[in-house]
N, C-alpha and C positions, 0 to 999 in steps of 0.2 A: 763678481766674481764668482759666488757661490752658486747661483743661479745658473753660469756656465759652467759650470764644475759639472752640478747635477743632469743636466742637458747630457754632457758628455759622457756620465757612465750611464746614464737611460740607452742613449743611444747604443754604445757601444758591449755593454751586459745586460740587456734585458729586451731592446728593441726585435733584435733578429734571433732570439731564442725561438729553434724547433726541435720535435720529436726526433728521436735518431731512426725511426722507420722511415719518415720520409726523407732524410738525407740518406738511406741507403738504398730507397727507389729512385733517387737521383744519382747514386753513382752508378747504378747500372745501364739506367738511361744514358746518362753523359759517357760513360766506358762504350757503351754499344756504339752511338753515334762516333765516336771518335776512331771507332776500330774499323766502322765501313767505308765514314766520308772522309777523315782527316788522314785515314792512314792507308798502304805508304805514301808518300809523296817526296816529291823531288829525284822520282829517278828516272826523269828524261836526260838526253844527253844536251848539254848546254855549249855551244862555240864559244871559244878563248875571249875572243872579241866582245861577244853581250856580256863577260862575266862582271859582275859591277856590284859585290854583293854590300849589304851595308855594316854597319858595326858589330862586329857579331864574329863567332868563331869562323866564319867564311872568310873573313877580311884577312887571316892568316894567311890563306892560299893567296898565290900569283895567278891560279888559273882553274880552270872547274876541277874540284876532287875527284879522284878516281870514282869509278862507280861501286866498285866495291867496296869502299868507307860508307857510302850515301847507304846502300842496302845493308849493312853493316850496324848504321844508326836505327835503318827503320827496323828492323829484324828487334830492335833491343828495347825498341820502343814498344814496339806492338806486342814483346811479351812482359813489360812493364803493366801495359793497356790491359791483357788479359788476367794477370795478376788481381788487377786492381778492379776488374770486374766481379771478378770471385770472391774478392775482399782478403784475398791474401797478403799477409805482409803490407798494411792498406798505407802506413803512413811511406815507409820506400818506394812502395808502386807508385803514388801520386809522385812524389818527387822525383823518380825516374823517369814516369811520363810525361813531368811539366817540363824537364832537362830535355829529354829527349825531343819533344813536338820542338822546341827552342832551337836544340841544334839543327835536326832538320829543315825546319823553316829558315833556317840563317842562309841555307846552301839553296834552297830552291827559291827566297826571295833576290840570290845572286841576278836572277835575269831583268830585274830592277819594278817588278811589278812586286808590289806590298799587298796580301791580301790581310783581313782580316786574324788576328792573333789574340783573341780574348780567352781560347779554350785551354791553352797553356797557363794562363793566370789562375782559373778557375782550378784545376789540380793542383798549383801550386799554394793557394790560400785555402782548398780543402785539404790537407792533406793533413791536418791535425784538427779538424773539426769533427770529428768523431762518425764522417761520413762510411766508416768501417763496423760501424759498433752495431750493425743489423743486416739481417741477411747475406753476412758474408763466414768466409772461414776462420776469421781470425776472431768472432763472438762464439765460435763454435768451439772454437779450442781455448779461449777464454772460460767457459761453461756458465758463462752468468745468465743467471734466469731470465733477467732483463736487462734490455739495451741499455747502458750506461753512457748518459749525457756526455761531453765532452765539454770540457771548466772553460776552453778556445773557444767555441760554436759560436758565440754569437758575436763577438766584436771582429772576427775571420769572415764572417758572411757581412756584418756590416764594412769590414774593408774590401769585400769583392765589391757591394753594391757603388762603393765610392771610387773603386777601379774603374767598374764598366762607365761612372759618371763621368769620370775626366776622359776616358779616352771617347766616349761620345761629346764631352765638350770641345775637343782636338776638332773635330769634325764640323761643329755648328760654328765655332769663334772663327773658322778659317773661310766659311761661307761670309758668314756676317764681314769678316776686312775685305771678302773680295768682291763687293755690291749686293749681296743677296736680298740686304734689307730696303734699298732703294728702290723709288716707286717706278723709276725708269728703267730698272733694268729687269731680266725674266733668266734667274737660274735656271730654275728647271728647263724651261724649253729650250735653251741653249744646251744643256747637256743632252738634254732628249733629241734633239736634231744632230748629234753627232751620233750618238747610240742607232738611231732610225735609220738616217743617210748615209751617215760614213762607215760604220761598221756592220749594219744591215739588219740589225735585230730590230726586226720590225715585227713588235707584238700589236694586234688587233687592237688594244686600248689606247695603245701609243695613237696609232691613226686615226682614232674617232680624237682624240684628244688635239690633235693637230687642227682636224676640220673643225671642232664645235665647240672648243672650250674659250671664251672671251677672256679678256688682259686682266683683267680683276679676278679672275679664278687661277690663273699661271701666278698672279703676285702672293694669293692665298696659299698656294703649293708652297711656295720660296718661302713666307715668313712661318709656317708653321711646319717646316724643316727645319729652319736656325730655333723654332722656339723651343722644340718636342727635344733637339742633340744639345742645344745649352743649356737649356733647363732641367735634365735629369738628374743631375750631380743635386740638384736642389730637394731632389726628390728623397735622397737617401735617409734620411734622417728619421724618415716614418715608413715602416714596413709597408705600411698598408698604400701610401704616397707612391713607394717602388714599385710597388705590385701594378697599382694607376698607370705608370709609367710605363713599365716594361708591358702593361695591354696595349698600350698606343702604339708602342713599339710594334708590336704584330702587327698591326693595321699599316705600319710605317713600311715594315718591310717587304708585307704582302702588295702593296703599290708599287713598292721600287722593282718587285717582281712583274708587275703585270704590264707596267711601263718599259722598265728598261732591259726586261729581261735580265735580270741580274739577281740570284739565290744567295740572299746572305741569311742559312738558318744556323749558323754557329753563334750568332745571336741570340736566337730562340734560346738555344738548350742551357746557354751562359744564363738566358733570364730564368731556365726551369729551378734556379737554385734557393730561388723564394716561394715557391711554391710547396704549399703543404700536402704531400702528393699523398699521405697516406690518407688524407680526410677526403680526396677527391672521391674515392669511390670505393667507402669502407670494409664494405662487404666482401668485398674481390681482396682487398689487404686483408681481413680474417681467413679469409681464405688460402691466402698464399701463406700467413701464417702456420695454419694448421697442418697444410701439406707436406711446408717443409721438415715438422717435427715428424712426419711419419713415414716420410721416403726412406728407403733403405739403403744400406751405405752403398751398394751396387750405383744406384740411380744415381747418387750425390757424387760419384768420382766419374760416372757419365758427365754430368752437367759440369763439373769444373772442366774436364777433358777439351768441351765442347768448342769452347771459345779459344785455345789453340789450334785444334782442327780447323776451324771455319778460317783463321786469320790465315792460315799458311797455305790452305788454297786460295786465299784471296789474294794474297801476295804472289805464291808461286805459279799458280794453277790458271788466273784469270789473266786475261789481258788487258792493257792498259785502257782500251776503250772499251770495255764492258765495264771497269769498275769506274770508268766516268760516265757514262750512262745511268748505272745503278743510281749513281751519287746526286747525281741530276733530278732521277724521278725521287729519289727521298728527298731531297730538300725542297720540292716544290708540296710531294706531298705534307711534310713538317711545316709548309708554310700555311696550307691551308687548314690544317689540324691547329696550328696556333691561333690563323685568325678567328676561326670559330671556336675556339676555348675564350679567346681574350673578350670577345664579343658575348659570349655567355656569363663570363666574369663580370663586366661592366654593366649587363642586365642586372646580376644577383646585387652589385652596390648601389646601382639605385634603385632596386626595390628595399631593398635597408633603408637607404636614405626616406626616401619615402615614406618609409612604417615609423620612421624614426620622427619623422617630422610631422606627421597626423598623430602620433600618440603624446 
């Protein structure tokens, strides 16, 4: 019992300790992505016959909500996202962004197509993590010489890793129950057949796979998918394991894009919570710190105003077609950058392991 208690204490309160600078940089990355790729959302017209909301706020409505209500929810959520980006009232803004995304998604999912919703859990769980202790207006108002680490940071990030693992486990276990582990079924090939021939997502790699992949390769694709999705939850008890699982996840999502033409970049942003961003390029982090200390008050006001101005133009001045095009392009860029970063990380880990084995 004592061993289990020590293991749990280490996992919750030590394993995921992160410096405030890395959390601050992740907050900026997270909000920038959310304001461009996730918001606004659900502003399309939905016929009453197609209105089938999940168990949520939208289920209180007998028919699609008025456009004005959806627009108001989007505006409120965007304001919270802008405040979180500049680090103003970070805790309240995090809760506002999470609740707003949950509310907007409940209406946008009413057409029966439920997409990934990890980002609202990221905002919710990171609210008290201290990700507003650096590179934020809150830290400037407090006047602290050095960012203060939140006492809740480690366990909140451990819970976030567990939430991501459980979300992936639901997908992996469903595939396992559906026969993906059987040697006489080909789950990946079956889904790719519908994607390629029925929905018309004819990616070059998919055509090559149909022509050239042998049966054992299709089966390996099934097994590796179920293994990664189901076993991710076991990696959350060590941060190094979790990072490895996230790196393999970058390859998985990249492969899904190349085969199925499905861009799932939001998961990569969620995995970014476990990256020590301040250590990726220390010279750039130091330069950013120095620049922020020396900029004038007018420049600071301009920087804080820019997210609100951009978001207003993004919502009211840009067409839905333009927003969708930019979002798709951004997702593809993130998937490419993510798989390249994962490859570099795995190479670094292999070199470290090889050096330890030789020493």
